[in-house]
C-alpha distance (Angstrom), angle and dihedral (degrees) to the residues before:
residue distance angle dihedral
X1 . . .
X2 3.76 . .
X3 3.80 117.7 .
X4 3.82 109.3 -97.3
X5 3.80 87.5 -134.5
X6 3.78 91.8 58.7
X7 3.80 99.0 92.5
X8 3.78 133.3 166.4
X9 3.81 88.5 -107.3
X10 3.79 91.4 54.5
X11 3.81 92.3 46.5
X12 3.81 91.8 49.5
X13 3.79 90.6 53.5
X14 3.82 89.2 54.4
X15 3.80 90.2 45.9
X16 3.80 90.9 55.3
X17 3.81 90.9 51.0
X18 3.80 91.6 48.6
X19 3.82 96.9 57.2
X20 3.83 125.9 76.6
X21 3.81 95.4 -120.9
X22 3.78 95.5 35.2
X23 3.76 117.9 -147.7
X24 3.80 91.4 2.0
X25 3.81 89.0 65.6
X26 3.80 92.2 39.7
X27 3.80 94.2 51.8
X28 3.76 110.3 114.1
X29 3.81 94.5 15.1
X30 3.79 110.2 156.6
X31 3.80 118.2 -136.1
X32 3.80 107.3 -131.6
X33 3.81 99.2 174.7
X34 3.79 140.5 -1.5
X35 3.78 116.5 -165.2
X36 3.77 128.4 87.7
X37 3.81 83.7 -7.2
X38 3.77 134.9 19.9
X39 3.79 108.3 -128.8
X40 3.79 120.1 -160.6
X41 3.80 130.5 -173.3
X42 3.82 117.5 -149.6
X43 3.77 103.0 -167.4
X44 3.81 95.7 -175.8
X45 3.81 90.1 58.1
X46 3.84 96.0 36.6
X47 3.78 85.6 -125.7
X48 3.80 139.8 133.8
X49 3.80 118.7 -158.8
X50 3.78 124.6 -164.5
X51 3.81 119.7 -158.3
X52 3.81 117.7 -166.2
X53 3.79 121.5 -141.9
X54 3.83 91.4 -124.9
X55 3.81 144.2 -10.2
X56 3.79 95.2 -93.1
X57 3.80 94.9 93.2
X58 3.80 97.2 59.0
X59 3.80 94.8 117.1
X60 3.80 92.8 48.1
X61 3.82 93.5 46.1
X62 3.81 92.3 48.4
X63 3.80 90.9 48.4
X64 3.80 92.1 51.1
X65 3.81 89.7 55.2
X66 3.80 91.0 49.5
X67 3.81 90.1 48.6
X68 3.82 90.3 53.1
X69 3.81 91.7 50.2
X70 3.80 91.1 47.5
X71 3.81 92.8 50.0
X72 3.81 88.8 50.5
X73 3.82 90.4 54.2
X74 3.81 90.0 48.2
X75 3.82 92.3 49.4
X76 3.81 96.1 -117.6
X77 3.83 111.3 148.7
X78 3.80 104.8 -117.4
X79 3.79 140.9 135.0
X80 3.83 111.6 -72.2
X81 3.81 131.9 -145.5
X82 3.81 116.8 -111.2
X83 3.81 110.9 -130.4
X84 3.81 97.2 -175.1
X85 3.80 93.5 92.8
X86 3.77 109.5 16.0
X87 3.78 96.5 34.8
X88 3.79 116.6 -167.7
X89 3.81 91.1 -39.7
X90 3.76 99.4 87.1
X91 2.95 137.9 178.0
X92 3.80 94.3 42.0
X93 3.79 123.7 -160.8
X94 3.80 122.1 -130.1
X95 3.80 120.8 176.4
X96 3.80 96.4 -36.6
X97 3.80 97.7 -34.9
X98 3.79 135.4 93.2
X99 3.80 122.8 -129.5
X100 3.78 129.1 -160.7
X101 3.81 127.1 -178.3
X102 3.81 125.1 -141.4
X103 3.78 136.7 -177.2
X104 3.78 110.0 -103.5
X105 3.78 113.0 -119.0
X106 3.80 119.0 -133.4
X107 3.80 117.7 -105.3
X108 3.82 110.6 -72.6
X109 3.77 116.9 -94.7
X110 3.82 90.4 -145.4
X111 3.81 139.3 -27.1
X112 3.81 115.0 -67.2
X113 3.78 117.3 -110.7
X114 3.81 138.1 -163.7
X115 3.80 92.9 -88.7
X116 3.82 91.5 55.3
X117 3.80 91.4 51.4
X118 3.79 92.3 47.8
X119 3.82 92.0 52.4
X120 3.81 91.4 53.7
X121 3.80 92.9 45.0
X122 3.79 90.5 54.0
X123 3.81 88.3 56.6
X124 3.80 93.7 45.8
X125 3.79 92.1 47.0
X126 3.81 90.9 51.7
X127 3.81 91.1 58.7
X128 3.79 120.5 108.5
X129 3.78 121.4 -127.6
X130 3.82 109.6 -66.8
X131 3.81 122.5 -110.0
X132 3.84 117.6 -77.4
X133 3.80 93.5 -104.9
X134 3.82 90.1 64.2
X135 3.83 97.6 53.5
X136 3.80 100.7 -178.0
X137 3.82 114.9 -150.4
X138 3.79 126.6 -128.6
X139 3.81 116.7 -92.8
X140 3.78 100.6 -98.4
X141 3.78 103.5 -171.5
X142 3.79 94.4 166.0
X143 3.79 99.6 45.8
X144 3.81 94.8 95.2
X145 3.81 97.5 47.7
X146 3.79 96.6 94.2
X147 3.81 94.3 47.5
X148 3.82 92.8 47.8
X149 3.81 92.5 49.2
X150 3.79 91.0 49.4
X151 3.78 90.2 51.2
X152 3.81 88.3 52.3
X153 3.80 89.4 57.0
X154 3.78 116.4 162.7
X155 3.80 93.2 -11.8
X156 3.81 90.1 88.0
X157 3.79 130.7 53.8
X158 3.84 109.6 -92.1
X159 3.80 88.1 -136.5
X160 3.80 90.0 59.3
X161 3.80 91.3 49.6
X162 3.81 90.6 49.6
X163 3.80 90.5 48.4
X164 3.81 92.1 53.2
X165 3.82 92.5 46.9
X166 3.80 90.8 52.1
X167 3.79 91.4 45.4
X168 3.80 90.1 49.8
X169 3.80 91.7 52.9
X170 3.80 93.7 47.4
X171 3.80 92.9 48.3
X172 3.82 93.1 45.9
X173 3.80 89.2 55.4
X174 3.81 92.1 46.5
X175 3.82 92.1 48.0
X176 3.80 91.0 56.5
X177 3.81 89.0 58.4
X178 3.82 97.9 50.2
X179 3.79 121.7 123.0
X180 3.82 107.9 -150.2
X181 3.77 124.5 -137.3
X182 3.81 92.5 -151.5
X183 3.78 126.6 52.5
X184 3.84 109.4 -95.3
X185 3.79 118.2 -116.6
X186 3.82 142.7 110.0
X187 3.80 116.7 -3.6
X188 3.79 135.1 176.6
X189 3.79 93.2 -129.1
X190 3.82 98.9 -150.9
X191 3.78 101.4 48.6
X192 3.79 106.3 -179.6
X193 3.82 131.7 132.5
X194 3.83 88.7 -112.9
X195 3.82 86.7 70.3
X196 3.80 92.2 57.5
X197 3.81 123.4 83.1
X198 3.79 119.6 -161.1
X199 3.80 107.7 -142.2
X200 3.80 130.0 174.0
X201 3.82 90.0 -83.9
X202 3.79 95.9 46.6
X203 3.82 137.3 -95.4
X204 3.81 119.3 -1.8
X205 3.80 124.5 -168.5
X206 3.82 117.2 -126.7
X207 3.83 136.6 179.0
X208 3.80 99.2 47.7
X209 3.80 99.1 174.7
X210 3.82 94.2 101.1
X211 3.82 94.5 54.9
X212 3.79 109.6 135.7
X213 3.77 142.3 156.0
X214 3.78 111.1 -113.8
X215 3.80 142.9 97.6
X216 3.80 109.3 -17.6
X217 3.80 86.4 -142.2
X218 3.82 88.5 75.4
X219 3.81 89.1 74.1
X220 3.79 93.3 49.7
X221 3.80 98.5 46.8
X222 3.82 89.3 62.4
X223 3.79 92.3 70.2
X224 3.80 92.5 40.9
X225 3.80 88.6 56.4
X226 3.81 90.7 44.9
X227 3.81 88.9 55.3
X228 3.80 93.8 55.8
X229 3.79 103.4 31.2
X230 3.80 109.5 26.6
X231 3.78 104.1 39.1
X232 3.80 103.6 -100.1
X233 3.80 106.3 161.0
X234 3.78 120.6 -114.6
X235 3.81 91.0 -120.7
X236 3.82 91.2 53.4
X237 3.79 91.0 50.0
X238 3.80 90.8 49.0
X239 3.80 88.3 51.2
X240 3.81 89.1 54.4
X241 3.81 94.8 49.7
X242 3.79 92.8 44.6
X243 3.81 91.7 52.2
X244 3.79 93.0 45.7
X245 3.80 93.3 43.9
X246 3.80 100.2 -128.6
X247 3.81 139.8 59.7
X248 3.82 113.3 -134.9
X249 3.81 89.0 -150.7
X250 3.80 86.7 76.7
X251 3.82 89.0 66.5
X252 3.81 120.0 89.5
X253 3.82 92.4 -138.1
X254 3.81 95.7 56.4
X255 3.80 94.7 99.3
X256 3.80 92.0 52.5
X257 3.81 95.9 53.7
X258 3.78 90.3 41.7
X259 3.79 88.6 52.5
X260 3.79 90.5 53.4
X261 3.80 91.9 54.0
X262 3.80 92.6 45.7
X263 3.79 92.2 50.3
X264 3.79 92.2 48.9
X265 3.82 91.6 46.5
X266 3.80 91.9 53.2
X267 3.79 92.8 49.9
X268 3.80 91.7 45.9
X269 3.80 91.2 57.2
X270 3.82 90.3 46.5
X271 3.81 92.3 66.8
X272 3.81 89.2 64.2
X273 3.83 94.3 50.5
X274 3.82 98.0 91.7
X275 3.78 105.3 94.9
X276 3.81 93.8 -7.2
X277 3.82 114.7 97.3
X278 3.82 93.4 -175.0
X279 3.80 91.5 56.3
X280 3.78 91.6 47.1
X281 3.80 91.4 51.0
X282 3.80 91.5 49.5
X283 3.79 91.3 47.7
X284 3.80 91.3 52.1
X285 3.82 91.0 47.7
X286 3.79 91.4 52.7
X287 3.78 96.9 45.5
X288 3.80 92.3 47.0
X289 3.80 91.5 52.8
X290 3.81 90.4 51.2
X291 3.79 93.0 47.9
X292 3.80 90.2 49.9
X293 3.79 93.6 44.2
X294 3.80 90.2 -127.6
X295 3.81 108.5 151.4
X296 3.81 92.0 179.4
X297 3.83 96.5 68.3
X298 3.81 108.5 113.3
X299 3.80 117.2 -123.9
X300 3.78 121.9 -158.6
X301 3.81 126.4 -139.9
X302 3.75 113.4 -108.2
């Protein structure tokens, strides 16, 4: 959860310090997102600047830049760093925050769809292991569960927290025993159409911070879960599997990886429950559906 002290005003002050002409360059910057990062678009400079809430994400931010450079060398359409301002020394630190600079993408030609995502995933999944200096991590879906539950504190039922911890441990053990259908290797890690931008030359992959090296099935289970939990139509899911060339539901380990994502998603919502009745209601809905084993219960993005 983003630090409550990390406000748009604070992020704009860092943005001004991070540009050559200070506030003159930052004037008119559009705030695109404010969460773990503040993301600003500077249309006049064809630039996007990301400001982190603290210095603790240096390794992740540096890895995302290396991933972008590697994808460029491999010819995979993806967002690219902008070296005009930050140069090779990115991320750059300003008063307790990290800043990275990215080329601004042109306005989207249309919304991205399942077929666009599948085409990009085929290219990512055809990549060899990256060079040693990149060192992609494993896709640790369950690593944040304990922190999110602790942030939830007394706002959630202790029995629900205990249930999710036990479920996490069981699924982690089962995941270690999986035999993949596809050859393991680089994955996007959060493979959804929202992380695809349709430019004039076709689909472009964005949001590279979850890149990992792991079971390729991780990227495919995301859409399978979206079909059952978040309202993706059956025809749209079939379009995705047809474009990719395989349906992960045919794999015996699908339920295990899906279970990992569901467990993490429940715990992630829990952290917002203190003082937020809508988050608490959504958390309870999700946990109840897991306890009951009902895969048809609709979940809502939060």
